[in-house]
C-alpha positions as CSV (number, residue, x, y, z in Angstrom):
1,M,13.8,-31.3,8.7
2,D,10.3,-31.0,9.5
3,H,9.3,-27.6,10.7
4,R,7.2,-24.6,10.1
5,F,10.2,-22.1,9.6
6,G,10.3,-21.1,5.9
7,S,7.0,-22.6,5.0
8,E,4.6,-20.1,6.8
9,P,5.0,-16.7,8.7
10,I,6.0,-17.7,12.4
11,T,2.9,-16.6,14.5
12,S,4.3,-18.0,18.0
13,P,8.2,-18.1,18.7
14,L,10.1,-21.3,17.7
15,T,10.2,-24.2,20.1
16,D,13.5,-25.2,21.5
17,D,13.3,-28.5,19.3
18,E,12.7,-26.1,16.3
19,L,15.6,-23.9,17.2
20,E,17.8,-27.1,17.6
21,G,16.8,-27.9,13.9
22,I,17.5,-24.5,12.7
23,N,21.1,-24.5,14.2
24,A,21.4,-28.2,12.9
25,V,20.9,-27.2,9.3
26,N,22.8,-23.9,9.5
27,Q,25.9,-25.6,8.3
28,G,27.5,-22.9,6.3
29,L,29.5,-20.0,7.2
30,A,27.2,-19.4,10.4
31,N,28.5,-22.6,11.7
32,T,32.0,-22.1,10.8
33,L,31.9,-18.9,12.9
34,G,29.9,-20.3,15.6
35,I,26.7,-18.2,15.4
36,A,23.9,-19.8,17.4
37,I,20.3,-18.9,17.0
38,T,18.5,-18.7,20.3
39,Y,15.2,-17.1,19.7
40,V,13.0,-16.7,16.4
41,S,9.8,-15.1,16.4
42,R,8.0,-12.9,13.6
43,D,9.1,-9.7,15.3
44,R,12.7,-10.7,16.6
45,T,15.5,-13.0,16.2
46,E,18.3,-13.4,18.7
47,G,21.6,-15.2,18.9
48,Y,25.2,-15.0,19.8
49,V,28.9,-15.9,19.0
50,D,31.5,-16.7,21.5
51,V,34.7,-14.8,20.5
52,T,37.7,-16.8,20.2
53,P,41.3,-16.1,18.7
54,Q,39.9,-17.8,15.6
55,H,37.7,-14.6,14.9
56,H,40.4,-12.1,15.5
57,Q,42.2,-10.0,12.8
58,V,45.8,-9.2,12.9
59,T,45.5,-6.8,16.0
60,G,43.9,-9.4,18.1
61,I,40.3,-8.0,18.0
62,A,37.2,-9.6,16.3
63,N,37.4,-9.2,12.5
64,G,34.7,-6.6,11.2
65,G,33.5,-9.5,9.0
66,L,32.2,-11.3,12.0
67,Y,29.9,-8.5,12.7
68,C,28.6,-8.3,9.1
69,S,28.2,-12.2,9.2
70,I,26.0,-12.0,12.3
71,G,24.0,-9.3,10.8
72,E,23.5,-11.3,7.7
73,T,22.7,-14.5,9.5
74,L,20.0,-13.2,12.0
75,G,18.6,-10.6,9.5
76,S,18.0,-13.3,7.0
77,I,16.4,-15.7,9.5
78,A,14.2,-12.9,10.8
79,A,13.0,-12.0,7.4
80,V,12.1,-15.7,6.5
81,A,10.4,-15.9,10.1
82,Y,8.3,-13.0,9.4
83,S,7.4,-13.7,5.7
84,G,7.3,-17.4,5.4
85,A,9.2,-17.3,2.2
86,G,12.8,-17.3,1.2
87,A,14.9,-14.2,1.6
88,V,18.3,-13.0,0.1
89,G,20.4,-10.1,1.3
90,M,20.5,-7.0,-1.1
91,S,22.7,-4.8,1.0
92,N,24.5,-5.1,4.4
93,Y,25.5,-1.8,6.0
94,T,27.4,-2.5,9.2
95,D,28.7,-0.1,11.6
96,L,31.5,-1.2,14.0
97,L,31.2,0.8,17.3
98,G,33.6,-1.1,19.6
99,S,36.0,-3.8,19.6
100,V,35.8,-7.4,21.2
101,E,38.9,-9.5,22.2
102,D,37.0,-12.3,23.8
103,G,33.7,-13.1,25.3
104,R,30.1,-13.3,24.0
105,I,28.7,-11.0,21.2
106,D,24.9,-11.1,21.8
107,A,22.6,-10.0,18.9
108,V,19.2,-9.1,18.3
109,A,17.3,-8.4,14.8
110,L,14.4,-6.1,14.8
111,P,12.1,-5.0,11.8
112,V,12.3,-1.5,10.5
113,H,10.5,-2.3,7.1
114,T,8.4,-5.4,6.4
115,G,6.9,-5.0,3.0
116,R,5.9,-7.7,0.5
117,T,8.9,-7.8,-1.7
118,T,11.6,-6.2,0.6
119,H,12.4,-6.0,4.1
120,L,15.0,-4.0,6.3
121,W,16.0,-5.4,9.4
122,R,18.4,-3.6,12.1
123,V,20.6,-6.0,14.0
124,E,22.2,-4.7,17.0
125,M,25.3,-6.5,18.6
126,Y,26.3,-6.2,22.3
127,H,29.4,-7.4,24.3
128,E,28.8,-7.0,28.1
129,A,25.7,-4.8,27.4
130,K,27.6,-2.3,25.4
131,L,26.5,-1.7,21.8
132,V,29.6,-2.8,19.6
133,A,28.0,-3.0,16.1
134,T,24.8,-2.5,14.1
135,T,23.8,-4.0,10.9
136,N,21.2,-2.7,8.5
137,L,20.2,-5.5,6.3
138,K,17.9,-5.1,3.1
139,L,16.5,-8.2,1.8
140,M,14.4,-9.2,-1.0
141,I,11.6,-11.6,-0.3
142,L,11.5,-14.6,-2.7
143,R,7.7,-15.3,-3.1
144,E,6.4,-17.7,-5.7
145,G,4.7,-16.2,-8.6
146,R,6.2,-12.8,-8.1
């Protein structure tokens, strides 16, 4: 894919074509879970998941791992967009605040700390405008010649 994501810090939001490219190559767990990325800039990343029974745990609500995965996905993309370098998670601390049976979970990743070698991003997840989970994702930035 020919794009500026991951090769330089993002100075203007990704275009619709670039977002389509990000979603097209995001074929791992994010794709399996249905995580869609809808906005990427240097200071914010947004996305969503439409919750279905395939996301449920035994009691019929979204599995807590779904929220952790949303946080990891959006926070990682946000760190790469900010730094223009690869990023890997160091810790994922997710608080589950409410349950979701079905419908959309909207998420936004916002920077807390953006240093040269580490970042901390807070990802807030909402269902019908109610905060249902938060993730604090600490990442290592993979710069060449570190």
